[in-house]
Structure formats: structure tokens, C-alpha cells
MARKE-23913 format. One record per residue (C-alpha): x, y, z; chain; residue in three letters; residue number from 1. Coordinates in pm, 1 decimal, always signed. Layout:
REM MARKE-23913
((X,Y,Z),'A','ALA',NUM)
...
This chain:
REM MARKE-23913
((+7129.1,+8032.3,+10027.0),'A','UNK',1)
((+7384.4,+7944.9,+10275.3),'A','UNK',2)
((+7698.5,+8180.4,+10329.9),'A','UNK',3)
((+8042.9,+8082.8,+10438.2),'A','UNK',4)
((+8232.4,+8305.2,+10656.1),'A','UNK',5)
((+8330.3,+8658.0,+10564.6),'A','UNK',6)
((+8684.0,+8594.8,+10573.4),'A','UNK',7)
((+8846.9,+8975.8,+10524.9),'A','UNK',8)
((+9202.9,+9130.7,+10516.0),'A','UNK',9)
((+9219.2,+9408.1,+10724.0),'A','UNK',10)
((+9455.1,+9693.4,+10760.4),'A','UNK',11)
((+9510.9,+9732.6,+11185.4),'A','UNK',12)
((+9768.8,+9991.2,+11187.9),'A','UNK',13)
((+10078.7,+10110.0,+11021.9),'A','UNK',14)
((+10234.1,+9803.4,+10827.5),'A','UNK',15)
((+10015.9,+9570.3,+11031.8),'A','UNK',16)
((+9750.9,+9349.1,+10849.1),'A','UNK',17)
((+9564.2,+9076.8,+10967.6),'A','UNK',18)
((+9303.3,+8824.9,+10805.6),'A','UNK',19)
((+8990.0,+8811.4,+11028.2),'A','UNK',20)
((+8643.5,+8693.4,+11018.6),'A','UNK',21)
((+8404.5,+8976.4,+10939.3),'A','UNK',22)
((+7973.6,+8985.5,+10985.7),'A','UNK',23)
((+7804.7,+8923.8,+10670.8),'A','UNK',24)
((+7678.9,+9298.9,+10586.9),'A','UNK',25)
((+7275.3,+9378.7,+10624.7),'A','UNK',26)
((+7162.8,+9495.8,+10287.5),'A','UNK',27)
((+6822.1,+9789.3,+10276.4),'A','UNK',28)
((+6612.1,+9736.0,+10020.5),'A','UNK',29)
((+6762.0,+9943.6,+9749.0),'A','UNK',30)
((+7116.9,+9748.9,+9804.6),'A','UNK',31)
((+7268.3,+9407.9,+9655.7),'A','UNK',32)
((+7545.7,+9204.9,+9870.5),'A','UNK',33)
((+7799.3,+9103.1,+9629.6),'A','UNK',34)
((+8049.3,+8835.1,+9612.8),'A','UNK',35)
((+8390.4,+8985.4,+9579.6),'A','UNK',36)
((+8588.8,+8784.6,+9307.0),'A','UNK',37)
((+8854.5,+9030.4,+9181.1),'A','UNK',38)
((+9028.1,+9340.8,+9353.2),'A','UNK',39)
((+9312.1,+9547.0,+9249.4),'A','UNK',40)
((+9573.1,+9701.9,+9466.9),'A','UNK',41)
((+9594.5,+10113.1,+9425.8),'A','UNK',42)
((+9878.2,+10329.2,+9502.8),'A','UNK',43)
((+9726.5,+10471.9,+9772.5),'A','UNK',44)
((+9656.1,+10141.0,+9936.3),'A','UNK',45)
((+10018.0,+10112.4,+9973.7),'A','UNK',46)
((+10001.6,+10486.0,+10144.8),'A','UNK',47)
((+9784.7,+10363.7,+10407.5),'A','UNK',48)
((+9995.8,+10065.4,+10480.2),'A','UNK',49)
((+10329.2,+10241.6,+10487.5),'A','UNK',50)
((+10193.4,+10624.1,+10616.1),'A','UNK',51)
((+9843.7,+10544.3,+10758.5),'A','UNK',52)
((+9688.3,+10803.4,+10539.6),'A','UNK',53)
((+9663.9,+10949.3,+10203.6),'A','UNK',54)
((+9391.0,+11086.6,+9945.7),'A','UNK',55)
((+9137.3,+10845.0,+9826.2),'A','UNK',56)
((+9165.6,+10588.2,+9560.6),'A','UNK',57)
((+9073.0,+10219.7,+9547.1),'A','UNK',58)
((+9016.4,+9968.7,+9290.1),'A','UNK',59)
((+8645.1,+9808.5,+9324.5),'A','UNK',60)
((+8568.5,+9431.8,+9286.9),'A','UNK',61)
((+8495.0,+9253.9,+9011.9),'A','UNK',62)
((+8177.5,+9057.8,+9144.1),'A','UNK',63)
((+7907.6,+8795.1,+9168.5),'A','UNK',64)
((+7573.0,+8947.0,+9289.1),'A','UNK',65)
((+7457.3,+8703.4,+9540.8),'A','UNK',66)
((+7178.1,+8896.6,+9767.1),'A','UNK',67)
((+6954.7,+9194.1,+9657.9),'A','UNK',68)
((+6698.1,+9410.2,+9875.4),'A','UNK',69)
((+6304.9,+9421.0,+9767.2),'A','UNK',70)
((+6328.2,+9692.8,+9554.6),'A','UNK',71)
((+6602.6,+9579.0,+9319.0),'A','UNK',72)
((+6466.0,+9493.1,+8972.2),'A','UNK',73)
((+6741.0,+9542.7,+8711.5),'A','UNK',74)
((+6969.6,+9269.7,+8879.8),'A','UNK',75)
((+6959.7,+8884.6,+9016.4),'A','UNK',76)
((+7174.0,+8654.9,+9192.7),'A','UNK',77)
((+7458.7,+8559.9,+8975.5),'A','UNK',78)
((+7483.7,+8857.0,+8788.3),'A','UNK',79)
((+7844.9,+8951.9,+8677.1),'A','UNK',80)
((+7890.3,+9324.7,+8786.2),'A','UNK',81)
((+8176.1,+9583.4,+8833.2),'A','UNK',82)
((+8138.6,+9792.6,+9156.5),'A','UNK',83)
((+8146.8,+10175.4,+9179.8),'A','UNK',84)
((+8271.6,+10195.0,+9535.9),'A','UNK',85)
((+8150.1,+10536.1,+9679.2),'A','UNK',86)
((+7780.7,+10550.2,+9818.8),'A','UNK',87)
((+7665.1,+10885.0,+9854.1),'A','UNK',88)
((+7382.0,+11103.7,+10032.5),'A','UNK',89)
((+7209.3,+11156.2,+9723.8),'A','UNK',90)
((+7068.5,+11463.9,+9921.2),'A','UNK',91)
((+7353.7,+11753.0,+9915.2),'A','UNK',92)
((+7415.9,+12034.5,+9646.5),'A','UNK',93)
((+7696.6,+11843.6,+9492.2),'A','UNK',94)
((+7482.9,+11535.6,+9453.7),'A','UNK',95)
((+7176.2,+11731.5,+9298.4),'A','UNK',96)
((+7403.4,+11914.0,+9101.3),'A','UNK',97)
((+7532.3,+11567.9,+8913.7),'A','UNK',98)
((+7893.9,+11604.3,+9105.3),'A','UNK',99)
((+7846.2,+11339.1,+9341.0),'A','UNK',100)
((+8194.3,+11273.4,+9351.1),'A','UNK',101)
((+8222.7,+11594.1,+9602.5),'A','UNK',102)
((+7945.1,+11451.9,+9813.6),'A','UNK',103)
((+8083.4,+11536.0,+10182.5),'A','UNK',104)
((+7913.0,+11234.8,+10335.0),'A','UNK',105)
((+8026.4,+10965.5,+10083.1),'A','UNK',106)
((+8138.0,+10632.3,+10211.5),'A','UNK',107)
((+8421.2,+10563.3,+9951.0),'A','UNK',108)
((+8572.0,+10209.1,+10029.0),'A','UNK',109)
((+8896.5,+10150.3,+10169.6),'A','UNK',110)
((+8898.5,+10530.6,+10292.0),'A','UNK',111)
((+8877.6,+10519.6,+10707.7),'A','UNK',112)
((+8663.5,+10456.9,+10869.3),'A','UNK',113)
((+8517.6,+10251.1,+10576.8),'A','UNK',114)
((+8607.0,+9887.9,+10483.1),'A','UNK',115)
((+8746.9,+9802.8,+10154.5),'A','UNK',116)
((+8674.0,+9515.1,+9916.2),'A','UNK',117)
((+8888.7,+9290.7,+10022.9),'A','UNK',118)
((+8665.3,+9042.1,+10202.8),'A','UNK',119)
((+8424.5,+8747.1,+10071.9),'A','UNK',120)
((+8107.8,+9001.1,+10107.0),'A','UNK',121)
((+8072.6,+9363.5,+10012.4),'A','UNK',122)
((+7751.4,+9570.9,+10029.0),'A','UNK',123)
((+7677.6,+9859.5,+9791.4),'A','UNK',124)
((+7357.4,+10045.3,+9672.9),'A','UNK',125)
((+7236.3,+9873.8,+9359.4),'A','UNK',126)
((+7257.9,+10176.2,+9114.5),'A','UNK',127)
((+7631.6,+10133.9,+9189.6),'A','UNK',128)
((+7679.1,+9757.7,+9069.4),'A','UNK',129)
((+7697.0,+9773.1,+8675.5),'A','UNK',130)
((+7618.9,+9455.3,+8508.6),'A','UNK',131)
((+7928.5,+9352.5,+8276.8),'A','UNK',132)
((+7877.1,+9215.6,+7947.7),'A','UNK',133)
((+7915.9,+8851.5,+7905.6),'A','UNK',134)
((+8282.8,+8865.1,+7721.3),'A','UNK',135)
((+8411.8,+9098.2,+7938.1),'A','UNK',136)
((+8591.7,+8934.1,+8258.9),'A','UNK',137)
((+8580.3,+8970.7,+8599.1),'A','UNK',138)
((+8940.4,+9126.6,+8593.7),'A','UNK',139)
((+8808.5,+9349.3,+8328.2),'A','UNK',140)
((+8535.4,+9439.5,+8596.7),'A','UNK',141)
((+8824.1,+9506.5,+8873.9),'A','UNK',142)
((+8988.2,+9774.7,+8605.2),'A','UNK',143)
((+8697.4,+9982.6,+8575.9),'A','UNK',144)
((+8760.1,+10230.9,+8859.8),'A','UNK',145)
((+9079.8,+10314.1,+8728.4),'A','UNK',146)
((+8934.5,+10363.9,+8387.6),'A','UNK',147)
((+8678.9,+10600.8,+8525.3),'A','UNK',148)
((+8889.7,+10801.9,+8698.6),'A','UNK',149)
((+9110.0,+10822.2,+8341.0),'A','UNK',150)
((+8740.3,+10887.8,+8177.3),'A','UNK',151)
((+8673.4,+11159.2,+8407.9),'A','UNK',152)
((+8953.9,+11333.3,+8367.5),'A','UNK',153)
((+9066.4,+11310.8,+8011.6),'A','UNK',154)
((+8672.6,+11300.3,+7864.5),'A','UNK',155)
((+8494.7,+11488.2,+8145.3),'A','UNK',156)
((+8676.7,+11741.6,+8296.8),'A','UNK',157)
((+8906.3,+11819.2,+7957.8),'A','UNK',158)
((+8705.2,+11756.3,+7705.9),'A','UNK',159)
((+8970.0,+11603.4,+7473.5),'A','UNK',160)
((+8838.0,+11576.8,+7131.0),'A','UNK',161)
((+8955.5,+11375.0,+6834.4),'A','UNK',162)
((+9291.5,+11542.5,+6665.5),'A','UNK',163)
((+9382.1,+11709.1,+6955.4),'A','UNK',164)
((+9733.7,+11603.6,+7135.6),'A','UNK',165)
((+9780.0,+11488.1,+7501.9),'A','UNK',166)
((+10082.2,+11473.7,+7733.1),'A','UNK',167)
((+10078.7,+11252.7,+8050.7),'A','UNK',168)
((+10296.9,+11252.4,+8309.5),'A','UNK',169)
((+10340.5,+10953.6,+8535.3),'A','UNK',170)
((+10304.7,+10580.7,+8348.6),'A','UNK',171)
((+10108.3,+10435.5,+8636.7),'A','UNK',172)
((+9772.3,+10270.1,+8572.7),'A','UNK',173)
((+9586.7,+10555.0,+8578.4),'A','UNK',174)
((+9848.7,+10753.3,+8325.9),'A','UNK',175)
((+9848.5,+10460.9,+8104.9),'A','UNK',176)
((+9475.1,+10471.9,+8121.7),'A','UNK',177)
((+9442.6,+10850.9,+8053.6),'A','UNK',178)
((+9648.6,+10753.5,+7720.8),'A','UNK',179)
((+9386.4,+10470.2,+7631.5),'A','UNK',180)
((+9122.5,+10705.0,+7680.6),'A','UNK',181)
((+9263.5,+10961.9,+7460.4),'A','UNK',182)
((+9313.9,+10729.3,+7203.9),'A','UNK',183)
((+8982.4,+10594.4,+7219.2),'A','UNK',184)
((+8850.2,+10934.1,+7152.0),'A','UNK',185)
((+9096.4,+10988.3,+6852.3),'A','UNK',186)
((+9388.5,+11185.4,+6985.9),'A','UNK',187)
((+9630.9,+11288.2,+6700.0),'A','UNK',188)
((+9938.3,+11233.3,+6948.0),'A','UNK',189)
((+9974.9,+11083.7,+7298.1),'A','UNK',190)
((+10302.3,+11177.3,+7487.0),'A','UNK',191)
((+10385.7,+10955.0,+7776.9),'A','UNK',192)
((+10644.6,+11084.8,+8042.7),'A','UNK',193)
((+10817.9,+10921.6,+8326.1),'A','UNK',194)
((+11175.0,+10846.2,+8481.4),'A','UNK',195)
((+11093.1,+10466.7,+8455.4),'A','UNK',196)
((+11225.6,+10338.3,+8112.4),'A','UNK',197)
((+11012.3,+9993.4,+8159.2),'A','UNK',198)
((+10676.0,+10179.2,+8200.6),'A','UNK',199)
((+10762.2,+10388.5,+7906.6),'A','UNK',200)
((+10808.8,+10089.4,+7698.8),'A','UNK',201)
((+10498.9,+9944.6,+7797.8),'A','UNK',202)
((+10317.3,+10295.3,+7742.0),'A','UNK',203)
((+10470.5,+10310.7,+7385.3),'A','UNK',204)
((+10353.1,+9962.0,+7309.9),'A','UNK',205)
((+10006.5,+10012.5,+7451.6),'A','UNK',206)
((+9896.2,+10360.5,+7363.6),'A','UNK',207)
((+10154.9,+10644.5,+7338.7),'A','UNK',208)
((+10273.4,+10796.3,+7042.0),'A','UNK',209)
((+10594.9,+10951.3,+7157.4),'A','UNK',210)
((+10777.6,+10896.0,+7522.8),'A','UNK',211)
((+11022.7,+11110.2,+7692.9),'A','UNK',212)
((+11232.2,+10999.2,+8037.3),'A','UNK',213)
((+11342.2,+11338.7,+8197.9),'A','UNK',214)
((+11712.0,+11367.2,+8264.1),'A','UNK',215)
((+11849.9,+11331.0,+8624.7),'A','UNK',216)
((+11848.9,+11644.8,+8831.7),'A','UNK',217)
((+12167.2,+11796.6,+8910.5),'A','UNK',218)
((+12352.4,+11837.1,+9195.2),'A','UNK',219)
((+12202.3,+12132.9,+9381.0),'A','UNK',220)
((+11967.7,+12226.0,+9119.9),'A','UNK',221)
((+11636.4,+12363.5,+9222.6),'A','UNK',222)
((+11284.0,+12187.5,+9119.0),'A','UNK',223)
((+11214.5,+12517.7,+8956.4),'A','UNK',224)
((+11563.9,+12519.4,+8734.2),'A','UNK',225)
((+11536.2,+12153.8,+8687.2),'A','UNK',226)
((+11174.5,+12165.9,+8535.9),'A','UNK',227)
((+11267.6,+12475.3,+8318.1),'A','UNK',228)
((+11542.9,+12249.2,+8211.4),'A','UNK',229)
((+11350.8,+11968.5,+8143.9),'A','UNK',230)
((+11057.4,+12145.2,+7981.1),'A','UNK',231)
((+11281.8,+12292.2,+7733.8),'A','UNK',232)
((+11459.0,+11906.4,+7651.9),'A','UNK',233)
((+11093.9,+11748.6,+7601.7),'A','UNK',234)
((+10988.3,+12017.6,+7347.1),'A','UNK',235)
((+11316.3,+12011.0,+7138.3),'A','UNK',236)
((+11363.0,+11622.7,+7131.5),'A','UNK',237)
((+10973.6,+11594.3,+7039.7),'A','UNK',238)
((+10910.9,+11898.6,+6825.4),'A','UNK',239)
((+10662.9,+12048.4,+7051.1),'A','UNK',240)
((+10576.7,+12393.3,+7033.7),'A','UNK',241)
((+10364.6,+12663.5,+7239.8),'A','UNK',242)
((+10165.5,+12740.0,+6968.4),'A','UNK',243)
((+10027.2,+12589.7,+6635.3),'A','UNK',244)
((+9975.8,+12245.7,+6506.7),'A','UNK',245)
((+10263.5,+12097.1,+6691.7),'A','UNK',246)
((+10147.1,+12214.4,+7011.8),'A','UNK',247)
((+10015.9,+12007.1,+7309.3),'A','UNK',248)
((+9617.2,+12072.8,+7340.4),'A','UNK',249)
((+9598.7,+11913.0,+7702.3),'A','UNK',250)
((+9868.8,+11823.8,+7974.3),'A','UNK',251)
((+9742.4,+11578.5,+8215.5),'A','UNK',252)
((+9965.9,+11494.7,+8556.3),'A','UNK',253)
((+9890.9,+11119.0,+8707.0),'A','UNK',254)
((+10196.4,+11140.4,+8926.6),'A','UNK',255)
((+10177.5,+11389.1,+9159.1),'A','UNK',256)
((+10528.4,+11453.8,+9141.4),'A','UNK',257)
((+10613.3,+11853.9,+9209.9),'A','UNK',258)
((+10866.4,+11877.2,+8901.3),'A','UNK',259)
((+10615.6,+11688.9,+8667.4),'A','UNK',260)
((+10350.9,+11966.4,+8761.4),'A','UNK',261)
((+10585.1,+12238.3,+8720.0),'A','UNK',262)
((+10702.6,+12089.8,+8396.2),'A','UNK',263)
((+10329.9,+12023.3,+8233.3),'A','UNK',264)
((+10243.6,+12383.6,+8298.7),'A','UNK',265)
((+10549.6,+12488.9,+8090.0),'A','UNK',266)
((+10481.6,+12276.0,+7751.5),'A','UNK',267)
((+10112.5,+12280.6,+7723.6),'A','UNK',268)
((+10012.9,+12522.5,+7461.8),'A','UNK',269)
((+9889.2,+12908.3,+7502.1),'A','UNK',270)
((+9513.9,+12846.9,+7611.9),'A','UNK',271)
((+9583.5,+12509.4,+7667.7),'A','UNK',272)
((+9413.4,+12277.0,+7949.7),'A','UNK',273)
((+9596.0,+12112.4,+8213.1),'A','UNK',274)
((+9427.3,+11871.6,+8473.5),'A','UNK',275)
((+9551.1,+11736.0,+8801.4),'A','UNK',276)
((+9487.8,+11373.7,+8850.4),'A','UNK',277)
((+9823.2,+11219.1,+9049.2),'A','UNK',278)
((+9786.6,+11311.3,+9439.8),'A','UNK',279)
((+10119.7,+11379.0,+9577.6),'A','UNK',280)
((+10255.4,+11636.0,+9827.1),'A','UNK',281)
((+9995.8,+11858.0,+9926.3),'A','UNK',282)
((+10220.5,+12172.9,+9890.9),'A','UNK',283)
((+10411.7,+12236.7,+9596.8),'A','UNK',284)
((+10577.6,+12532.4,+9406.8),'A','UNK',285)
((+10476.6,+12650.1,+9040.4),'A','UNK',286)
((+10521.2,+12938.9,+8844.5),'A','UNK',287)
((+10196.4,+13132.1,+8857.9),'A','UNK',288)
((+10309.4,+13371.1,+8576.7),'A','UNK',289)
((+10345.2,+13078.6,+8323.5),'A','UNK',290)
((+9933.3,+13031.1,+8409.9),'A','UNK',291)
((+9837.0,+13338.0,+8406.9),'A','UNK',292)
((+10035.2,+13439.1,+8052.9),'A','UNK',293)
((+9906.2,+13163.3,+7891.4),'A','UNK',294)
((+9575.3,+13171.4,+8032.7),'A','UNK',295)
((+9570.2,+12799.1,+8097.1),'A','UNK',296)
((+9215.7,+12631.2,+8207.6),'A','UNK',297)
((+9350.7,+12429.0,+8530.6),'A','UNK',298)
((+9124.3,+12151.1,+8694.2),'A','UNK',299)
((+9147.3,+11933.0,+8963.5),'A','UNK',300)
((+9011.9,+11571.3,+8887.4),'A','UNK',301)
((+8875.1,+11362.1,+9157.1),'A','UNK',302)
((+8764.5,+11039.2,+9127.2),'A','UNK',303)
((+8482.4,+10982.8,+8880.0),'A','UNK',304)
((+8126.8,+11132.4,+8836.2),'A','UNK',305)
((+7781.7,+11017.8,+8678.7),'A','UNK',306)
((+7823.6,+10847.3,+8354.2),'A','UNK',307)
((+8164.9,+10786.7,+8391.5),'A','UNK',308)
((+8144.8,+10416.0,+8485.2),'A','UNK',309)
((+7886.2,+10358.5,+8193.3),'A','UNK',310)
((+8137.9,+10505.4,+7969.4),'A','UNK',311)
((+8437.8,+10261.0,+8088.8),'A','UNK',312)
((+8198.6,+9962.0,+8024.6),'A','UNK',313)
((+8094.4,+10081.3,+7693.5),'A','UNK',314)
((+8436.4,+10150.4,+7563.9),'A','UNK',315)
((+8598.3,+9831.4,+7708.2),'A','UNK',316)
((+8291.7,+9640.2,+7544.8),'A','UNK',317)
((+8340.8,+9785.4,+7205.7),'A','UNK',318)
((+8709.5,+9671.2,+7252.1),'A','UNK',319)
((+8843.5,+10020.6,+7229.3),'A','UNK',320)
((+9035.2,+10018.7,+7542.4),'A','UNK',321)
((+9196.2,+9644.5,+7610.1),'A','UNK',322)
((+9227.3,+9621.2,+7966.7),'A','UNK',323)
((+9398.0,+9295.5,+8022.7),'A','UNK',324)
((+9780.9,+9421.9,+7910.1),'A','UNK',325)
((+9747.9,+9623.5,+8246.8),'A','UNK',326)
((+9713.1,+9313.8,+8502.0),'A','UNK',327)
((+10093.3,+9274.8,+8578.8),'A','UNK',328)
((+10041.4,+8989.0,+8858.4),'A','UNK',329)
((+9773.4,+8823.7,+9011.6),'A','UNK',330)
((+9753.4,+8699.8,+9391.4),'A','UNK',331)
((+9539.4,+8438.5,+9574.4),'A','UNK',332)
((+9339.6,+8612.5,+9863.9),'A','UNK',333)
((+9568.3,+8439.5,+10081.1),'A','UNK',334)
((+9889.9,+8591.5,+9937.0),'A','UNK',335)
((+9736.5,+8929.8,+10004.1),'A','UNK',336)
((+10036.7,+9031.9,+10228.8),'A','UNK',337)
((+10271.3,+8923.5,+9941.5),'A','UNK',338)
((+10063.1,+9129.9,+9662.3),'A','UNK',339)
((+10084.2,+9435.0,+9880.0),'A','UNK',340)
((+10454.8,+9425.5,+9938.3),'A','UNK',341)
((+10494.4,+9338.5,+9543.6),'A','UNK',342)
((+10301.6,+9635.2,+9444.2),'A','UNK',343)
((+10510.0,+9869.1,+9739.0),'A','UNK',344)
((+10877.6,+9744.8,+9615.9),'A','UNK',345)
((+10709.2,+9816.0,+9245.6),'A','UNK',346)
((+10826.8,+9452.3,+9123.4),'A','UNK',347)
((+10781.9,+9083.5,+9170.0),'A','UNK',348)
((+11109.9,+8860.0,+9336.5),'A','UNK',349)
((+11136.8,+8745.7,+8957.1),'A','UNK',350)
((+11225.0,+9108.9,+8844.8),'A','UNK',351)
((+10903.3,+9172.3,+8646.0),'A','UNK',352)
((+10761.9,+9575.8,+8687.8),'A','UNK',353)
((+10432.3,+9619.9,+8839.2),'A','UNK',354)
((+10153.4,+9763.3,+8664.1),'A','UNK',355)
((+9828.4,+9677.6,+8794.9),'A','UNK',356)
((+9812.3,+9380.6,+9046.9),'A','UNK',357)
((+9485.6,+9198.0,+9128.1),'A','UNK',358)
((+9373.9,+8999.0,+9402.8),'A','UNK',359)
((+9117.6,+8703.2,+9364.4),'A','UNK',360)
((+8847.1,+8697.5,+9628.8),'A','UNK',361)
((+8840.7,+8398.3,+9912.3),'A','UNK',362)
((+8804.5,+8087.9,+9726.1),'A','UNK',363)
((+8883.2,+8188.8,+9406.2),'A','UNK',364)
((+9123.7,+8067.1,+9169.2),'A','UNK',365)
((+9386.7,+8331.0,+9024.1),'A','UNK',366)
((+9314.9,+8194.7,+8694.0),'A','UNK',367)
((+8962.2,+8258.6,+8694.0),'A','UNK',368)
((+8944.6,+8592.5,+8530.1),'A','UNK',369)
């Protein structure tokens, strides 16, 4: 088999990108080489572009497997796979405890110093290449990463059960997918919270039962004072109590915004669960007395762990979660700069709001989904 050049789209410095050829990665006995077909842009990619740093988050490719190591037996060339983009050491305490997302030596795609998947060929351990069912598309494969993030937060960490309620702050892709996971698990009520009306409208059409748009901040109003006011308004508008059948069992913040976090701990029920999946400012203020008096269970959610990718693929394959509506914009590989600019602006030149942007691999048609 002959291989074309490994054309890659590379972030060279803050707000400076280039197309350049890269060597085709070498693979070991337990690795596979995939030809990247579809890659999605994550908000953190934009932060790397604009600021040069942020916490880790990246969408993996929907790919074709083109070469495999001598010890790989469950895949063959031409298989369509979704790639989990974090190779771990498999030896540390975290890996052995089944929490490999906390491995100190993880090699995570698009997290410096490791390259991402905006390239023709990408090497990955074979156990991180998951075969896609024939009725799922390559774009579905590229969407398994944010879906796995949502599964990790809502199902694994929060343990949401059927007939429980959830409020999600932030209606970006991860927040929307947290709602989708909750719906698939049988949630009785799904409240979406965002400042952008268009995103709330999408959330309501996709998975949410209720939506809430926070009010503007008053002049001179502190964040804590504002969050108290917004929480009270949300609860009154939607008929939410702190106890009983109209209480919220689980709050997930997928925004990282300080006022969302402050508001979230106020609306969750006594004895409820709060999960932080959005990454924003590292230093925020919260009213710890609310956490104490309510005996809240608070958890941080980082990426995904064992079983999250297989469950994501299963839910999509069974039709319990439809990933297609989330792909709002598609770009060919040579238009990668425009794809990043569109994501950064939050809308395209025609005014259409961004949910998820997908970039096709080198030489791949954007309509080949």
C-alpha cells in the first residue's frame, strides 16, 4: 500500500497556523494507523489558538484504519473506527484503578506537546480504536468524544437514574449532550440554562423539557448577588423547589461560568448532586455554606474513562441519541482556518449559530459523512 503525504494543520504559535507535511507516524505491535476522515473543533482548541493554553478537550476523528501492528487481531485495514484520543501508561495507580483519565503520563491529542488529529494519518493504541456499526456515519464517529464526556459526567459520576431530574448550565455541544444522555437514561425533567436564546431553542427541540435564559446583570451587581437573584427567578419561573417532587436531583455545569456555578448549587435539591464538567476561570467564589447546609455531593468531571466510549457508541447505534443535528457547519481540510474562525465567532458569515464544526480530512469530501 502506498501512502500520500501526511499533510497537517498545525498551530505554530498564538493565532498563527500553517499547513505543513509531517512524517507518517510509526506504529508498534499493538498500535494502528488511522486515516483521519472527520475531526470536530472543540472550544478548547479555540483557546489554544487565541490564548495558547487551556484545560484539555478535543474531538477525535471518525477514521478509516489503514495499517495495524503485528499483535492487533480485532481490526483490519478499511475498518471505520472512532478514536479515543488519550493514550495512557496502563501502569500507574490511576490506570490500575480503572480511572485512566487521571493518568499523569497520558498522551492526549492536541494537548501540548502532543499533536492533534488535523492530519492525514494518526497513530493510536489499537484498544482506543472502536469499530463503528455500519449504520453510523464518520461524523457520528467524530462526535463520540463529546458524547463520552457527557456520559462520564451524567451516567458514571452522577449516576442519574430514570425518573430523576437534571438542570444543565451551558448549551454548547457537551451541555446539549448531557441533556441527551439524561433523556436516554429516562430523566423526568431536563432544564437547559444559557444566555443565548438560539442555543436554548435548539436545546428545547433536541432534549430539554424546560429552558431558562438568565436575566442581565444589573449595574454594580456582584456575581454572588446576581446568582442569588437568578436562582430565585429560575426556581419561581419553572416551579422548582429545593425539596420534594419538583426539586432538581442533579445539576451539571457545562459552561465554566462563575455565575452559573454559583446559581447551580442554589437550585439543586437538598442532598442533591452537582457535577462540574465545564472549564472556565480557575479561581471562582462559591457560597460554601450552601454546599454544607444542603450536604451536596460535588464532583469534578474530567474527560472520560473505561466504558464511556462503548456506551456512547451503543446509545448512538440503538438510536437513543441522534448526533446528526449537532453538526451545524462542515468545512474541507483546506478551509481549516475558516473553520476555526467560524467557531471562534460563534456563527458563520450567513449568521447561522455554531453548535459543532466538523473538518474533513485531507482529500475527503465534506458531503462524505
